[in-house]
mmCIF file of the N, C-alpha and C atoms, coordinates in Angstrom:
data_MODEL
# 
_entry.id   MODEL 
# 
loop_
_atom_site.group_PDB 
_atom_site.id 
_atom_site.type_symbol 
_atom_site.label_atom_id 
_atom_site.label_alt_id 
_atom_site.label_comp_id 
_atom_site.label_asym_id 
_atom_site.label_entity_id 
_atom_site.label_seq_id 
_atom_site.pdbx_PDB_ins_code 
_atom_site.Cartn_x 
_atom_site.Cartn_y 
_atom_site.Cartn_z 
_atom_site.occupancy 
_atom_site.B_iso_or_equiv 
_atom_site.pdbx_formal_charge 
_atom_site.auth_seq_id 
_atom_site.auth_comp_id 
_atom_site.auth_asym_id 
_atom_site.auth_atom_id 
_atom_site.pdbx_PDB_model_num 
ATOM 1   N N  . UNK A 1 1  ? 117.711 124.245 99.526  1.00 0.00 ? 1  UNK A N  1 
ATOM 2   C CA . UNK A 1 1  ? 116.699 123.372 98.467  1.00 0.00 ? 1  UNK A CA 1 
ATOM 3   C C  . UNK A 1 1  ? 115.626 123.349 98.040  1.00 0.00 ? 1  UNK A C  1 
ATOM 4   N N  . UNK A 1 2  ? 114.860 124.594 99.328  1.00 0.00 ? 2  UNK A N  1 
ATOM 5   C CA . UNK A 1 2  ? 113.968 124.691 99.846  1.00 0.00 ? 2  UNK A CA 1 
ATOM 6   C C  . UNK A 1 2  ? 114.301 125.829 98.996  1.00 0.00 ? 2  UNK A C  1 
ATOM 7   N N  . UNK A 1 3  ? 112.572 125.550 97.710  1.00 0.00 ? 3  UNK A N  1 
ATOM 8   C CA . UNK A 1 3  ? 112.839 126.961 96.498  1.00 0.00 ? 3  UNK A CA 1 
ATOM 9   C C  . UNK A 1 3  ? 111.492 128.069 97.210  1.00 0.00 ? 3  UNK A C  1 
ATOM 10  N N  . UNK A 1 4  ? 110.704 127.866 98.183  1.00 0.00 ? 4  UNK A N  1 
ATOM 11  C CA . UNK A 1 4  ? 109.336 129.136 98.256  1.00 0.00 ? 4  UNK A CA 1 
ATOM 12  C C  . UNK A 1 4  ? 108.785 128.579 99.558  1.00 0.00 ? 4  UNK A C  1 
ATOM 13  N N  . UNK A 1 5  ? 108.264 129.316 100.101 1.00 0.00 ? 5  UNK A N  1 
ATOM 14  C CA . UNK A 1 5  ? 106.898 128.780 101.129 1.00 0.00 ? 5  UNK A CA 1 
ATOM 15  C C  . UNK A 1 5  ? 105.591 129.133 100.674 1.00 0.00 ? 5  UNK A C  1 
ATOM 16  N N  . UNK A 1 6  ? 104.659 128.394 101.480 1.00 0.00 ? 6  UNK A N  1 
ATOM 17  C CA . UNK A 1 6  ? 103.209 128.486 100.385 1.00 0.00 ? 6  UNK A CA 1 
ATOM 18  C C  . UNK A 1 6  ? 102.569 129.219 101.975 1.00 0.00 ? 6  UNK A C  1 
ATOM 19  N N  . UNK A 1 7  ? 101.471 129.437 101.083 1.00 0.00 ? 7  UNK A N  1 
ATOM 20  C CA . UNK A 1 7  ? 101.072 131.013 102.352 1.00 0.00 ? 7  UNK A CA 1 
ATOM 21  C C  . UNK A 1 7  ? 100.448 130.309 103.528 1.00 0.00 ? 7  UNK A C  1 
ATOM 22  N N  . UNK A 1 8  ? 100.579 128.838 103.659 1.00 0.00 ? 8  UNK A N  1 
ATOM 23  C CA . UNK A 1 8  ? 100.097 128.776 105.177 1.00 0.00 ? 8  UNK A CA 1 
ATOM 24  C C  . UNK A 1 8  ? 101.487 127.817 106.033 1.00 0.00 ? 8  UNK A C  1 
ATOM 25  N N  . UNK A 1 9  ? 102.971 129.254 104.953 1.00 0.00 ? 9  UNK A N  1 
ATOM 26  C CA . UNK A 1 9  ? 103.935 128.221 105.582 1.00 0.00 ? 9  UNK A CA 1 
ATOM 27  C C  . UNK A 1 9  ? 105.346 126.931 105.703 1.00 0.00 ? 9  UNK A C  1 
ATOM 28  N N  . UNK A 1 10 ? 104.634 126.121 104.267 1.00 0.00 ? 10 UNK A N  1 
ATOM 29  C CA . UNK A 1 10 ? 104.855 124.785 103.819 1.00 0.00 ? 10 UNK A CA 1 
ATOM 30  C C  . UNK A 1 10 ? 106.195 124.970 103.211 1.00 0.00 ? 10 UNK A C  1 
ATOM 31  N N  . UNK A 1 11 ? 107.240 123.875 103.098 1.00 0.00 ? 11 UNK A N  1 
ATOM 32  C CA . UNK A 1 11 ? 108.747 123.932 102.340 1.00 0.00 ? 11 UNK A CA 1 
ATOM 33  C C  . UNK A 1 11 ? 107.570 123.534 100.999 1.00 0.00 ? 11 UNK A C  1 
ATOM 34  N N  . UNK A 1 12 ? 108.041 124.326 99.945  1.00 0.00 ? 12 UNK A N  1 
ATOM 35  C CA . UNK A 1 12 ? 108.558 123.827 98.993  1.00 0.00 ? 12 UNK A CA 1 
ATOM 36  C C  . UNK A 1 12 ? 109.923 123.539 97.442  1.00 0.00 ? 12 UNK A C  1 
ATOM 37  N N  . UNK A 1 13 ? 110.090 122.766 97.423  1.00 0.00 ? 13 UNK A N  1 
ATOM 38  C CA . UNK A 1 13 ? 111.194 122.429 96.523  1.00 0.00 ? 13 UNK A CA 1 
ATOM 39  C C  . UNK A 1 13 ? 110.537 122.601 95.017  1.00 0.00 ? 13 UNK A C  1 
ATOM 40  N N  . UNK A 1 14 ? 111.959 122.766 94.185  1.00 0.00 ? 14 UNK A N  1 
ATOM 41  C CA . UNK A 1 14 ? 111.321 122.322 92.460  1.00 0.00 ? 14 UNK A CA 1 
ATOM 42  C C  . UNK A 1 14 ? 110.926 120.474 92.158  1.00 0.00 ? 14 UNK A C  1 
ATOM 43  N N  . UNK A 1 15 ? 110.779 120.329 91.018  1.00 0.00 ? 15 UNK A N  1 
ATOM 44  C CA . UNK A 1 15 ? 111.149 118.988 91.480  1.00 0.00 ? 15 UNK A CA 1 
ATOM 45  C C  . UNK A 1 15 ? 111.981 118.508 90.906  1.00 0.00 ? 15 UNK A C  1 
ATOM 46  N N  . UNK A 1 16 ? 113.131 118.703 90.402  1.00 0.00 ? 16 UNK A N  1 
ATOM 47  C CA . UNK A 1 16 ? 114.066 118.467 89.305  1.00 0.00 ? 16 UNK A CA 1 
ATOM 48  C C  . UNK A 1 16 ? 114.775 118.326 91.193  1.00 0.00 ? 16 UNK A C  1 
ATOM 49  N N  . UNK A 1 17 ? 114.581 119.216 91.620  1.00 0.00 ? 17 UNK A N  1 
ATOM 50  C CA . UNK A 1 17 ? 115.416 118.553 92.705  1.00 0.00 ? 17 UNK A CA 1 
ATOM 51  C C  . UNK A 1 17 ? 115.657 117.655 93.331  1.00 0.00 ? 17 UNK A C  1 
ATOM 52  N N  . UNK A 1 18 ? 114.650 116.877 93.741  1.00 0.00 ? 18 UNK A N  1 
ATOM 53  C CA . UNK A 1 18 ? 113.543 115.473 94.041  1.00 0.00 ? 18 UNK A CA 1 
ATOM 54  C C  . UNK A 1 18 ? 114.882 114.449 93.194  1.00 0.00 ? 18 UNK A C  1 
ATOM 55  N N  . UNK A 1 19 ? 115.000 114.583 91.858  1.00 0.00 ? 19 UNK A N  1 
ATOM 56  C CA . UNK A 1 19 ? 115.426 112.806 91.002  1.00 0.00 ? 19 UNK A CA 1 
ATOM 57  C C  . UNK A 1 19 ? 117.163 112.834 92.073  1.00 0.00 ? 19 UNK A C  1 
ATOM 58  N N  . UNK A 1 20 ? 117.500 111.909 91.419  1.00 0.00 ? 20 UNK A N  1 
ATOM 59  C CA . UNK A 1 20 ? 118.563 111.075 91.654  1.00 0.00 ? 20 UNK A CA 1 
ATOM 60  C C  . UNK A 1 20 ? 119.155 110.773 91.022  1.00 0.00 ? 20 UNK A C  1 
ATOM 61  N N  . UNK A 1 21 ? 120.882 111.047 91.048  1.00 0.00 ? 21 UNK A N  1 
ATOM 62  C CA . UNK A 1 21 ? 121.919 111.189 89.804  1.00 0.00 ? 21 UNK A CA 1 
ATOM 63  C C  . UNK A 1 21 ? 120.751 109.978 88.072  1.00 0.00 ? 21 UNK A C  1 
ATOM 64  N N  . UNK A 1 22 ? 121.391 108.634 88.638  1.00 0.00 ? 22 UNK A N  1 
ATOM 65  C CA . UNK A 1 22 ? 120.181 107.364 88.120  1.00 0.00 ? 22 UNK A CA 1 
ATOM 66  C C  . UNK A 1 22 ? 118.549 107.855 86.985  1.00 0.00 ? 22 UNK A C  1 
ATOM 67  N N  . UNK A 1 23 ? 117.811 108.324 87.200  1.00 0.00 ? 23 UNK A N  1 
ATOM 68  C CA . UNK A 1 23 ? 116.626 109.358 87.365  1.00 0.00 ? 23 UNK A CA 1 
ATOM 69  C C  . UNK A 1 23 ? 117.467 110.475 86.311  1.00 0.00 ? 23 UNK A C  1 
ATOM 70  N N  . UNK A 1 24 ? 117.894 110.995 86.395  1.00 0.00 ? 24 UNK A N  1 
ATOM 71  C CA . UNK A 1 24 ? 118.498 112.355 85.608  1.00 0.00 ? 24 UNK A CA 1 
ATOM 72  C C  . UNK A 1 24 ? 118.827 111.937 84.348  1.00 0.00 ? 24 UNK A C  1 
ATOM 73  N N  . UNK A 1 25 ? 119.605 110.454 84.655  1.00 0.00 ? 25 UNK A N  1 
ATOM 74  C CA . UNK A 1 25 ? 120.435 110.163 83.132  1.00 0.00 ? 25 UNK A CA 1 
ATOM 75  C C  . UNK A 1 25 ? 119.537 108.459 82.390  1.00 0.00 ? 25 UNK A C  1 
ATOM 76  N N  . UNK A 1 26 ? 118.469 108.531 82.901  1.00 0.00 ? 26 UNK A N  1 
ATOM 77  C CA . UNK A 1 26 ? 117.586 107.850 82.100  1.00 0.00 ? 26 UNK A CA 1 
ATOM 78  C C  . UNK A 1 26 ? 116.701 108.608 81.775  1.00 0.00 ? 26 UNK A C  1 
ATOM 79  N N  . UNK A 1 27 ? 116.748 109.975 82.047  1.00 0.00 ? 27 UNK A N  1 
ATOM 80  C CA . UNK A 1 27 ? 116.069 110.507 81.742  1.00 0.00 ? 27 UNK A CA 1 
ATOM 81  C C  . UNK A 1 27 ? 116.355 110.797 79.866  1.00 0.00 ? 27 UNK A C  1 
ATOM 82  N N  . UNK A 1 28 ? 117.371 110.838 79.815  1.00 0.00 ? 28 UNK A N  1 
ATOM 83  C CA . UNK A 1 28 ? 117.731 111.113 78.277  1.00 0.00 ? 28 UNK A CA 1 
ATOM 84  C C  . UNK A 1 28 ? 117.427 110.646 77.141  1.00 0.00 ? 28 UNK A C  1 
ATOM 85  N N  . UNK A 1 29 ? 116.419 109.285 78.178  1.00 0.00 ? 29 UNK A N  1 
ATOM 86  C CA . UNK A 1 29 ? 116.397 108.086 76.677  1.00 0.00 ? 29 UNK A CA 1 
ATOM 87  C C  . UNK A 1 29 ? 114.840 108.743 76.485  1.00 0.00 ? 29 UNK A C  1 
ATOM 88  N N  . UNK A 1 30 ? 114.581 110.053 76.781  1.00 0.00 ? 30 UNK A N  1 
ATOM 89  C CA . UNK A 1 30 ? 113.464 110.363 76.022  1.00 0.00 ? 30 UNK A CA 1 
ATOM 90  C C  . UNK A 1 30 ? 113.626 111.444 75.491  1.00 0.00 ? 30 UNK A C  1 
ATOM 91  N N  . UNK A 1 31 ? 112.535 111.907 75.027  1.00 0.00 ? 31 UNK A N  1 
ATOM 92  C CA . UNK A 1 31 ? 112.163 113.774 73.635  1.00 0.00 ? 31 UNK A CA 1 
ATOM 93  C C  . UNK A 1 31 ? 111.620 114.754 74.787  1.00 0.00 ? 31 UNK A C  1 
ATOM 94  N N  . UNK A 1 32 ? 111.444 115.695 74.376  1.00 0.00 ? 32 UNK A N  1 
ATOM 95  C CA . UNK A 1 32 ? 110.619 116.892 75.602  1.00 0.00 ? 32 UNK A CA 1 
ATOM 96  C C  . UNK A 1 32 ? 109.537 117.017 76.123  1.00 0.00 ? 32 UNK A C  1 
ATOM 97  N N  . UNK A 1 33 ? 108.728 116.954 76.195  1.00 0.00 ? 33 UNK A N  1 
ATOM 98  C CA . UNK A 1 33 ? 107.189 116.618 76.873  1.00 0.00 ? 33 UNK A CA 1 
ATOM 99  C C  . UNK A 1 33 ? 107.489 115.728 77.675  1.00 0.00 ? 33 UNK A C  1 
ATOM 100 N N  . UNK A 1 34 ? 108.147 114.192 77.036  1.00 0.00 ? 34 UNK A N  1 
ATOM 101 C CA . UNK A 1 34 ? 108.243 112.637 77.509  1.00 0.00 ? 34 UNK A CA 1 
ATOM 102 C C  . UNK A 1 34 ? 109.789 112.345 79.065  1.00 0.00 ? 34 UNK A C  1 
ATOM 103 N N  . UNK A 1 35 ? 110.263 113.393 78.332  1.00 0.00 ? 35 UNK A N  1 
ATOM 104 C CA . UNK A 1 35 ? 111.246 113.892 79.357  1.00 0.00 ? 35 UNK A CA 1 
ATOM 105 C C  . UNK A 1 35 ? 110.483 114.626 80.766  1.00 0.00 ? 35 UNK A C  1 
ATOM 106 N N  . UNK A 1 36 ? 110.357 115.929 80.175  1.00 0.00 ? 36 UNK A N  1 
ATOM 107 C CA . UNK A 1 36 ? 109.453 116.437 81.776  1.00 0.00 ? 36 UNK A CA 1 
ATOM 108 C C  . UNK A 1 36 ? 108.039 115.912 82.273  1.00 0.00 ? 36 UNK A C  1 
ATOM 109 N N  . UNK A 1 37 ? 107.368 115.044 81.724  1.00 0.00 ? 37 UNK A N  1 
ATOM 110 C CA . UNK A 1 37 ? 106.752 113.893 81.641  1.00 0.00 ? 37 UNK A CA 1 
ATOM 111 C C  . UNK A 1 37 ? 107.064 113.015 83.040  1.00 0.00 ? 37 UNK A C  1 
ATOM 112 N N  . UNK A 1 38 ? 108.123 112.521 82.032  1.00 0.00 ? 38 UNK A N  1 
ATOM 113 C CA . UNK A 1 38 ? 109.032 110.963 83.396  1.00 0.00 ? 38 UNK A CA 1 
ATOM 114 C C  . UNK A 1 38 ? 110.156 111.558 84.854  1.00 0.00 ? 38 UNK A C  1 
ATOM 115 N N  . UNK A 1 39 ? 110.025 112.898 84.858  1.00 0.00 ? 39 UNK A N  1 
ATOM 116 C CA . UNK A 1 39 ? 111.214 113.479 85.322  1.00 0.00 ? 39 UNK A CA 1 
ATOM 117 C C  . UNK A 1 39 ? 110.114 113.677 86.474  1.00 0.00 ? 39 UNK A C  1 
ATOM 118 N N  . UNK A 1 40 ? 109.272 114.083 86.463  1.00 0.00 ? 40 UNK A N  1 
ATOM 119 C CA . UNK A 1 40 ? 108.143 115.301 87.019  1.00 0.00 ? 40 UNK A CA 1 
ATOM 120 C C  . UNK A 1 40 ? 107.269 113.678 88.076  1.00 0.00 ? 40 UNK A C  1 
ATOM 121 N N  . UNK A 1 41 ? 107.202 112.949 87.165  1.00 0.00 ? 41 UNK A N  1 
ATOM 122 C CA . UNK A 1 41 ? 106.384 111.894 88.193  1.00 0.00 ? 41 UNK A CA 1 
ATOM 123 C C  . UNK A 1 41 ? 107.093 110.799 88.905  1.00 0.00 ? 41 UNK A C  1 
ATOM 124 N N  . UNK A 1 42 ? 109.033 110.635 88.284  1.00 0.00 ? 42 UNK A N  1 
ATOM 125 C CA . UNK A 1 42 ? 109.922 110.142 88.971  1.00 0.00 ? 42 UNK A CA 1 
ATOM 126 C C  . UNK A 1 42 ? 110.079 110.718 90.116  1.00 0.00 ? 42 UNK A C  1 
ATOM 127 N N  . UNK A 1 43 ? 110.230 112.555 90.397  1.00 0.00 ? 43 UNK A N  1 
ATOM 128 C CA . UNK A 1 43 ? 110.095 112.951 91.498  1.00 0.00 ? 43 UNK A CA 1 
ATOM 129 C C  . UNK A 1 43 ? 109.361 113.130 91.814  1.00 0.00 ? 43 UNK A C  1 
ATOM 130 N N  . UNK A 1 44 ? 107.366 113.386 92.047  1.00 0.00 ? 44 UNK A N  1 
ATOM 131 C CA . UNK A 1 44 ? 106.503 112.976 92.671  1.00 0.00 ? 44 UNK A CA 1 
ATOM 132 C C  . UNK A 1 44 ? 106.338 111.209 93.481  1.00 0.00 ? 44 UNK A C  1 
ATOM 133 N N  . UNK A 1 45 ? 106.805 110.351 92.595  1.00 0.00 ? 45 UNK A N  1 
ATOM 134 C CA . UNK A 1 45 ? 107.128 109.050 93.347  1.00 0.00 ? 45 UNK A CA 1 
ATOM 135 C C  . UNK A 1 45 ? 107.973 109.039 94.425  1.00 0.00 ? 45 UNK A C  1 
ATOM 136 N N  . UNK A 1 46 ? 109.190 109.290 94.793  1.00 0.00 ? 46 UNK A N  1 
ATOM 137 C CA . UNK A 1 46 ? 109.979 109.677 94.884  1.00 0.00 ? 46 UNK A CA 1 
ATOM 138 C C  . UNK A 1 46 ? 110.256 110.436 96.672  1.00 0.00 ? 46 UNK A C  1 
ATOM 139 N N  . UNK A 1 47 ? 109.072 112.213 96.670  1.00 0.00 ? 47 UNK A N  1 
ATOM 140 C CA . UNK A 1 47 ? 109.036 111.809 97.626  1.00 0.00 ? 47 UNK A CA 1 
ATOM 141 C C  . UNK A 1 47 ? 107.763 111.843 98.265  1.00 0.00 ? 47 UNK A C  1 
ATOM 142 N N  . UNK A 1 48 ? 106.650 110.527 97.859  1.00 0.00 ? 48 UNK A N  1 
ATOM 143 C CA . UNK A 1 48 ? 105.311 110.145 98.639  1.00 0.00 ? 48 UNK A CA 1 
ATOM 144 C C  . UNK A 1 48 ? 106.036 109.898 100.109 1.00 0.00 ? 48 UNK A C  1 
ATOM 145 N N  . UNK A 1 49 ? 106.956 109.497 100.038 1.00 0.00 ? 49 UNK A N  1 
ATOM 146 C CA . UNK A 1 49 ? 107.171 108.093 101.468 1.00 0.00 ? 49 UNK A CA 1 
ATOM 147 C C  . UNK A 1 49 ? 107.714 109.062 102.827 1.00 0.00 ? 49 UNK A C  1 
ATOM 148 N N  . UNK A 1 50 ? 108.308 110.986 102.239 1.00 0.00 ? 50 UNK A N  1 
ATOM 149 C CA . UNK A 1 50 ? 108.691 111.810 103.370 1.00 0.00 ? 50 UNK A CA 1 
ATOM 150 C C  . UNK A 1 50 ? 107.207 112.773 103.022 1.00 0.00 ? 50 UNK A C  1 
ATOM 151 N N  . UNK A 1 51 ? 106.129 112.364 102.572 1.00 0.00 ? 51 UNK A N  1 
ATOM 152 C CA . UNK A 1 51 ? 104.854 113.299 102.185 1.00 0.00 ? 51 UNK A CA 1 
ATOM 153 C C  . UNK A 1 51 ? 104.777 114.377 101.681 1.00 0.00 ? 51 UNK A C  1 
ATOM 154 N N  . UNK A 1 52 ? 105.686 114.233 100.306 1.00 0.00 ? 52 UNK A N  1 
ATOM 155 C CA . UNK A 1 52 ? 105.626 115.009 99.841  1.00 0.00 ? 52 UNK A CA 1 
ATOM 156 C C  . UNK A 1 52 ? 104.663 115.011 99.061  1.00 0.00 ? 52 UNK A C  1 
ATOM 157 N N  . UNK A 1 53 ? 104.036 116.048 98.291  1.00 0.00 ? 53 UNK A N  1 
ATOM 158 C CA . UNK A 1 53 ? 102.984 115.727 97.663  1.00 0.00 ? 53 UNK A CA 1 
ATOM 159 C C  . UNK A 1 53 ? 102.432 117.429 96.371  1.00 0.00 ? 53 UNK A C  1 
ATOM 160 N N  . UNK A 1 54 ? 102.330 117.165 94.848  1.00 0.00 ? 54 UNK A N  1 
ATOM 161 C CA . UNK A 1 54 ? 102.020 118.002 93.944  1.00 0.00 ? 54 UNK A CA 1 
ATOM 162 C C  . UNK A 1 54 ? 101.496 119.532 94.659  1.00 0.00 ? 54 UNK A C  1 
ATOM 163 N N  . UNK A 1 55 ? 102.678 119.585 93.943  1.00 0.00 ? 55 UNK A N  1 
ATOM 164 C CA . UNK A 1 55 ? 102.193 121.730 94.050  1.00 0.00 ? 55 UNK A CA 1 
ATOM 165 C C  . UNK A 1 55 ? 102.228 121.665 92.696  1.00 0.00 ? 55 UNK A C  1 
ATOM 166 N N  . UNK A 1 56 ? 101.181 122.752 92.843  1.00 0.00 ? 56 UNK A N  1 
ATOM 167 C CA . UNK A 1 56 ? 101.134 123.413 91.311  1.00 0.00 ? 56 UNK A CA 1 
ATOM 168 C C  . UNK A 1 56 ? 100.408 124.123 91.408  1.00 0.00 ? 56 UNK A C  1 
ATOM 169 N N  . UNK A 1 57 ? 101.443 125.561 91.132  1.00 0.00 ? 57 UNK A N  1 
ATOM 170 C CA . UNK A 1 57 ? 100.082 127.355 91.149  1.00 0.00 ? 57 UNK A CA 1 
ATOM 171 C C  . UNK A 1 57 ? 100.134 127.821 89.933  1.00 0.00 ? 57 UNK A C  1 
ATOM 172 N N  . UNK A 1 58 ? 100.186 129.126 89.956  1.00 0.00 ? 58 UNK A N  1 
ATOM 173 C CA . UNK A 1 58 ? 100.776 130.209 89.173  1.00 0.00 ? 58 UNK A CA 1 
ATOM 174 C C  . UNK A 1 58 ? 101.944 130.495 88.970  1.00 0.00 ? 58 UNK A C  1 
ATOM 175 N N  . UNK A 1 59 ? 101.563 131.152 90.680  1.00 0.00 ? 59 UNK A N  1 
ATOM 176 C CA . UNK A 1 59 ? 102.815 130.945 90.983  1.00 0.00 ? 59 UNK A CA 1 
ATOM 177 C C  . UNK A 1 59 ? 104.257 130.693 90.702  1.00 0.00 ? 59 UNK A C  1 
ATOM 178 N N  . UNK A 1 60 ? 103.420 129.110 91.260  1.00 0.00 ? 60 UNK A N  1 
ATOM 179 C CA . UNK A 1 60 ? 104.547 128.298 91.319  1.00 0.00 ? 60 UNK A CA 1 
ATOM 180 C C  . UNK A 1 60 ? 104.885 126.991 90.563  1.00 0.00 ? 60 UNK A C  1 
ATOM 181 N N  . UNK A 1 61 ? 105.172 126.633 89.510  1.00 0.00 ? 61 UNK A N  1 
ATOM 182 C CA . UNK A 1 61 ? 104.765 124.751 88.848  1.00 0.00 ? 61 UNK A CA 1 
ATOM 183 C C  . UNK A 1 61 ? 105.434 124.003 88.605  1.00 0.00 ? 61 UNK A C  1 
ATOM 184 N N  . UNK A 1 62 ? 105.042 123.203 88.870  1.00 0.00 ? 62 UNK A N  1 
ATOM 185 C CA . UNK A 1 62 ? 106.237 122.038 88.778  1.00 0.00 ? 62 UNK A CA 1 
ATOM 186 C C  . UNK A 1 62 ? 107.323 121.524 90.782  1.00 0.00 ? 62 UNK A C  1 
ATOM 187 N N  . UNK A 1 63 ? 106.220 122.468 91.827  1.00 0.00 ? 63 UNK A N  1 
ATOM 188 C CA . UNK A 1 63 ? 106.794 122.039 92.562  1.00 0.00 ? 63 UNK A CA 1 
ATOM 189 C C  . UNK A 1 63 ? 106.446 120.582 93.489  1.00 0.00 ? 63 UNK A C  1 
ATOM 190 N N  . UNK A 1 64 ? 107.220 120.126 94.726  1.00 0.00 ? 64 UNK A N  1 
ATOM 191 C CA . UNK A 1 64 ? 106.899 119.852 95.413  1.00 0.00 ? 64 UNK A CA 1 
ATOM 192 C C  . UNK A 1 64 ? 106.535 119.852 97.516  1.00 0.00 ? 64 UNK A C  1 
ATOM 193 N N  . UNK A 1 65 ? 105.708 119.884 97.399  1.00 0.00 ? 65 UNK A N  1 
ATOM 194 C CA . UNK A 1 65 ? 105.541 121.127 98.982  1.00 0.00 ? 65 UNK A CA 1 
ATOM 195 C C  . UNK A 1 65 ? 104.844 119.771 100.060 1.00 0.00 ? 65 UNK A C  1 
ATOM 196 N N  . UNK A 1 66 ? 105.590 119.709 101.405 1.00 0.00 ? 66 UNK A N  1 
ATOM 197 C CA . UNK A 1 66 ? 106.449 119.026 102.524 1.00 0.00 ? 66 UNK A CA 1 
ATOM 198 C C  . UNK A 1 66 ? 105.566 119.370 103.280 1.00 0.00 ? 66 UNK A C  1 
ATOM 199 N N  . UNK A 1 67 ? 105.281 118.364 105.132 1.00 0.00 ? 67 UNK A N  1 
ATOM 200 C CA . UNK A 1 67 ? 104.446 119.576 105.542 1.00 0.00 ? 67 UNK A CA 1 
ATOM 201 C C  . UNK A 1 67 ? 105.098 120.365 106.501 1.00 0.00 ? 67 UNK A C  1 
ATOM 202 N N  . UNK A 1 68 ? 106.562 119.851 106.581 1.00 0.00 ? 68 UNK A N  1 
ATOM 203 C CA . UNK A 1 68 ? 107.795 121.236 107.374 1.00 0.00 ? 68 UNK A CA 1 
ATOM 204 C C  . UNK A 1 68 ? 108.691 121.036 106.660 1.00 0.00 ? 68 UNK A C  1 
ATOM 205 N N  . UNK A 1 69 ? 109.712 121.369 106.756 1.00 0.00 ? 69 UNK A N  1 
ATOM 206 C CA . UNK A 1 69 ? 111.163 121.021 106.849 1.00 0.00 ? 69 UNK A CA 1 
ATOM 207 C C  . UNK A 1 69 ? 111.751 119.945 107.452 1.00 0.00 ? 69 UNK A C  1 
ATOM 208 N N  . UNK A 1 70 ? 111.318 119.753 108.428 1.00 0.00 ? 70 UNK A N  1 
ATOM 209 C CA . UNK A 1 70 ? 112.164 117.890 109.160 1.00 0.00 ? 70 UNK A CA 1 
ATOM 210 C C  . UNK A 1 70 ? 111.972 116.675 107.712 1.00 0.00 ? 70 UNK A C  1 
ATOM 211 N N  . UNK A 1 71 ? 110.452 116.582 107.310 1.00 0.00 ? 71 UNK A N  1 
ATOM 212 C CA . UNK A 1 71 ? 110.288 116.363 106.035 1.00 0.00 ? 71 UNK A CA 1 
ATOM 213 C C  . UNK A 1 71 ? 111.329 116.483 105.273 1.00 0.00 ? 71 UNK A C  1 
ATOM 214 N N  . UNK A 1 72 ? 111.780 117.143 104.593 1.00 0.00 ? 72 UNK A N  1 
ATOM 215 C CA . UNK A 1 72 ? 113.032 117.772 103.787 1.00 0.00 ? 72 UNK A CA 1 
ATOM 216 C C  . UNK A 1 72 ? 114.661 117.287 104.224 1.00 0.00 ? 72 UNK A C  1 
ATOM 217 N N  . UNK A 1 73 ? 114.623 117.402 105.289 1.00 0.00 ? 73 UNK A N  1 
ATOM 218 C CA . UNK A 1 73 ? 115.685 116.874 105.699 1.00 0.00 ? 73 UNK A CA 1 
ATOM 219 C C  . UNK A 1 73 ? 115.367 115.601 105.365 1.00 0.00 ? 73 UNK A C  1 
ATOM 220 N N  . UNK A 1 74 ? 115.106 114.963 105.774 1.00 0.00 ? 74 UNK A N  1 
ATOM 221 C CA . UNK A 1 74 ? 114.605 113.555 105.914 1.00 0.00 ? 74 UNK A CA 1 
ATOM 222 C C  . UNK A 1 74 ? 114.604 112.941 104.475 1.00 0.00 ? 74 UNK A C  1 
ATOM 223 N N  . UNK A 1 75 ? 113.801 113.590 103.595 1.00 0.00 ? 75 UNK A N  1 
ATOM 224 C CA . UNK A 1 75 ? 114.191 112.901 102.145 1.00 0.00 ? 75 UNK A CA 1 
ATOM 225 C C  . UNK A 1 75 ? 115.479 113.735 101.303 1.00 0.00 ? 75 UNK A C  1 
ATOM 226 N N  . UNK A 1 76 ? 116.220 114.976 102.024 1.00 0.00 ? 76 UNK A N  1 
ATOM 227 C CA . UNK A 1 76 ? 117.770 115.123 101.592 1.00 0.00 ? 76 UNK A CA 1 
ATOM 228 C C  . UNK A 1 76 ? 118.730 113.877 102.012 1.00 0.00 ? 76 UNK A C  1 
ATOM 229 N N  . UNK A 1 77 ? 118.516 113.165 103.262 1.00 0.00 ? 77 UNK A N  1 
ATOM 230 C CA . UNK A 1 77 ? 119.527 111.854 103.282 1.00 0.00 ? 77 UNK A CA 1 
ATOM 231 C C  . UNK A 1 77 ? 119.209 111.017 102.477 1.00 0.00 ? 77 UNK A C  1 
ATOM 232 N N  . UNK A 1 78 ? 118.063 111.391 101.823 1.00 0.00 ? 78 UNK A N  1 
ATOM 233 C CA . UNK A 1 78 ? 117.741 109.221 101.530 1.00 0.00 ? 78 UNK A CA 1 
ATOM 234 C C  . UNK A 1 78 ? 118.543 109.484 99.999  1.00 0.00 ? 78 UNK A C  1 
ATOM 235 N N  . UNK A 1 79 ? 118.698 110.992 99.273  1.00 0.00 ? 79 UNK A N  1 
ATOM 236 C CA . UNK A 1 79 ? 118.689 111.118 98.061  1.00 0.00 ? 79 UNK A CA 1 
ATOM 237 C C  . UNK A 1 79 ? 119.955 111.555 97.967  1.00 0.00 ? 79 UNK A C  1 
ATOM 238 N N  . UNK A 1 80 ? 120.930 111.704 99.407  1.00 0.00 ? 80 UNK A N  1 
ATOM 239 C CA . UNK A 1 80 ? 122.309 111.489 99.726  1.00 0.00 ? 80 UNK A CA 1 
ATOM 240 C C  . UNK A 1 80 ? 122.826 109.585 99.044  1.00 0.00 ? 80 UNK A C  1 
ATOM 241 N N  . UNK A 1 81 ? 122.080 108.714 100.184 1.00 0.00 ? 81 UNK A N  1 
ATOM 242 C CA . UNK A 1 81 ? 121.712 108.419 100.037 1.00 0.00 ? 81 UNK A CA 1 
ATOM 243 C C  . UNK A 1 81 ? 121.570 107.103 99.011  1.00 0.00 ? 81 UNK A C  1 
ATOM 244 N N  . UNK A 1 82 ? 120.755 107.809 98.109  1.00 0.00 ? 82 UNK A N  1 
ATOM 245 C CA . UNK A 1 82 ? 120.818 106.692 96.872  1.00 0.00 ? 82 UNK A CA 1 
ATOM 246 C C  . UNK A 1 82 ? 121.633 107.392 95.332  1.00 0.00 ? 82 UNK A C  1 
ATOM 247 N N  . UNK A 1 83 ? 122.597 108.967 95.552  1.00 0.00 ? 83 UNK A N  1 
ATOM 248 C CA . UNK A 1 83 ? 123.368 108.760 95.282  1.00 0.00 ? 83 UNK A CA 1 
ATOM 249 C C  . UNK A 1 83 ? 124.652 108.540 95.758  1.00 0.00 ? 83 UNK A C  1 
ATOM 250 N N  . UNK A 1 84 ? 124.637 108.634 96.353  1.00 0.00 ? 84 UNK A N  1 
ATOM 251 C CA . UNK A 1 84 ? 126.193 107.170 97.262  1.00 0.00 ? 84 UNK A CA 1 
ATOM 252 C C  . UNK A 1 84 ? 126.154 105.436 96.229  1.00 0.00 ? 84 UNK A C  1 
ATOM 253 N N  . UNK A 1 85 ? 125.388 105.512 96.438  1.00 0.00 ? 85 UNK A N  1 
ATOM 254 C CA . UNK A 1 85 ? 125.262 104.065 95.282  1.00 0.00 ? 85 UNK A CA 1 
ATOM 255 C C  . UNK A 1 85 ? 125.934 103.553 93.914  1.00 0.00 ? 85 UNK A C  1 
# 
């Protein structure tokens, strides 16, 4: 799930890794850039409770940065629970 690290060593995931299956299916109701915008907003909203923040640089666009890997582990547990419902 971890795609890269910031220069300060904080883990980054791609925003598409932060969507539930339900959100992925709903996104097909949108066209083009609206679909990407919907997915990005939902991914940011999903990760906020785990201290995830938008991370956008020329080297890595569309990422979400976390304070440490333990926050990603907690997020993965939540995401798995959401997908199993």
